[in-house]
C-alpha positions in Angstrom: 0.2 0.0 0.2 1.1 3.2 -0.9 2.6 5.9 2.4 0.0 7.7 3.6 -0.9 11.1 2.2 0.6 14.3 3.6 -2.9 15.7 3.2 -4.6 13.2 4.7 -5.5 15.6 8.2 -7.7 17.9 5.8 -9.6 15.1 3.5 -12.9 14.4 4.0 -12.9 10.5 5.2 -15.1 9.4 2.6 -12.3 10.4 0.5 -9.6 8.8 2.1 -7.5 6.5 -0.3 -4.5 5.4 2.9 -5.9 4.3 5.5 -4.4 4.6 9.2 -2.7 2.0 11.0 -4.1 -0.7 13.5 -4.7 1.6 16.6 -5.9 -0.4 19.2 -8.8 -2.8 20.5 -11.5 -1.1 18.8 -10.0 -1.7 15.7 -9.3 -5.3 16.3 -12.8 -5.1 16.7 -13.6 -3.6 13.0 -11.2 -6.0 11.4 -13.1 -9.6 13.1 -16.4 -8.0 12.9 -16.1 -7.5 9.1 -13.9 -10.7 8.5 -17.1 -12.5 10.2 -19.9 -10.5 9.2 -21.2 -13.1 6.4 -18.9 -15.7 7.0 -21.7 -18.5 7.3 -22.7 -17.5 3.3 -18.9 -18.2 2.3 -18.8 -21.1 -0.2 -15.9 -22.3 1.7 -15.7 -21.4 4.8 -19.6 -20.9 5.6 -19.8 -25.2 7.0 -17.5 -24.8 9.7 -19.7 -21.7 11.5 -23.2 -23.3 11.1 -22.8 -24.0 14.7 -20.9 -21.1 16.1 -22.2 -18.5 18.5 -20.7 -15.4 16.3 -22.1 -13.0 19.2 -20.5 -15.2 21.6 -17.1 -15.9 19.6 -16.2 -12.8 18.5 -15.0 -10.8 22.4 -12.6 -14.1 22.2 -11.0 -13.3 18.9 -10.9 -9.8 19.4 -9.1 -10.9 23.1 -7.1 -13.1 20.8 -5.8 -10.4 18.1 -5.7 -8.3 20.4 -3.4 -10.2 22.6 -1.4 -10.4 19.8 -0.4 -7.2 18.3 -0.7 -5.1 21.6 0.6 -7.6 24.2 -2.6 -7.3 26.1 -2.8 -10.4 28.3 -6.6 -10.5 27.9 -6.3 -14.0 25.6 -5.5 -17.3 27.4 -7.2 -19.8 25.4 -5.2 -22.6 23.2 -6.4 -21.8 19.8 -4.9 -24.7 17.8 -7.6 -27.6 20.2 -11.1 -25.8 18.0 -9.5 -26.2 14.9 -8.0 -29.7 15.3 -11.4 -30.8 16.1 -13.2 -29.6 12.9 -13.9 -32.1 10.2 -12.4 -31.9 6.7 -10.1 -29.2 7.7 -8.1 -28.4 4.4 -5.2 -26.1 2.9 -8.1 -24.6 0.6 -10.0 -24.1 3.9 -6.8 -22.2 5.7 -5.8 -20.9 2.1 -9.6 -19.0 2.1 -9.3 -17.7 5.4 -6.4 -16.3 4.5 -6.9 -14.7 1.6 -10.8 -13.3 3.1 -8.5 -11.9 6.4 -6.4 -10.4 4.4 -8.9 -8.1 2.5 -10.6 -7.5 5.0 -7.7 -5.8 6.9 -6.0 -4.5 3.7 -8.9 -2.8 2.9 -9.3 -0.8 6.3 -5.9 -0.6 7.5 -2.1 0.2 6.0 0.7 0.3 8.5 3.0 -1.7 10.8 0.4 -3.1 13.1 -1.5 -4.3 9.9 1.8 -5.8 8.6 1.9 -7.5 11.7 -1.0 -8.7 11.8 -1.0 -10.3 8.1 2.4 -12.0 8.9 0.9 -13.9 12.4 -2.1 -14.5 10.7 -0.2 -16.2 7.8 2.6 -18.0 10.3 -1.2 -19.4 12.2 -2.0 -21.0 9.1 0.9 -22.1 8.5 1.5 -23.6 12.0 -2.2 -25.2 12.4 -1.6 -26.1 8.3 1.8 -28.5 9.5 0.3 -29.7 12.8 -2.8 -31.0 11.0 -0.7 -32.2 8.3 -2.6 -30.7 5.6 -0.4 -28.1 4.4 0.2 -27.4 0.2 4.1 -26.6 0.3 3.0 -23.9 -2.6 1.1 -22.2 -0.1 4.3 -22.0 2.2 6.2 -20.3 -1.3 3.2 -17.8 -1.0 2.8 -16.6 2.2 6.7 -16.4 2.7 7.9 -15.4 -1.1 11.2 -13.7 0.6 12.0 -16.9 2.6 13.1 -18.5 -0.7 
């Protein structure tokens, strides 16, 4: 994304083409809420959310991402176990999750914390897939192009 324009402070919010970086918990909540807003209708991921009470789950996810980005310590769970219990989880599901997550973040925020959030999402997806033995090696190159 291009750097923020010097005239950003004087621009109308509706004309804002250079989003700010993630500042705190409210921005994390914005991302999480946007990501899950219509997840049940997603043709790839929707079935995994049929039995999830998103109103109850979203605060946990906000705690998780706030802890990741801001070291708040508000999340104390173990995120892998619920994913390991999902039947039929494959590499394509992680690809879709990551593509969708990236789109939500990049459409709203830009800066070091947004970059960190996306890097951590890529790491999490890779670790979970590795543990579940469902990783597609091409995804590693796609997620970490500078590592090669």
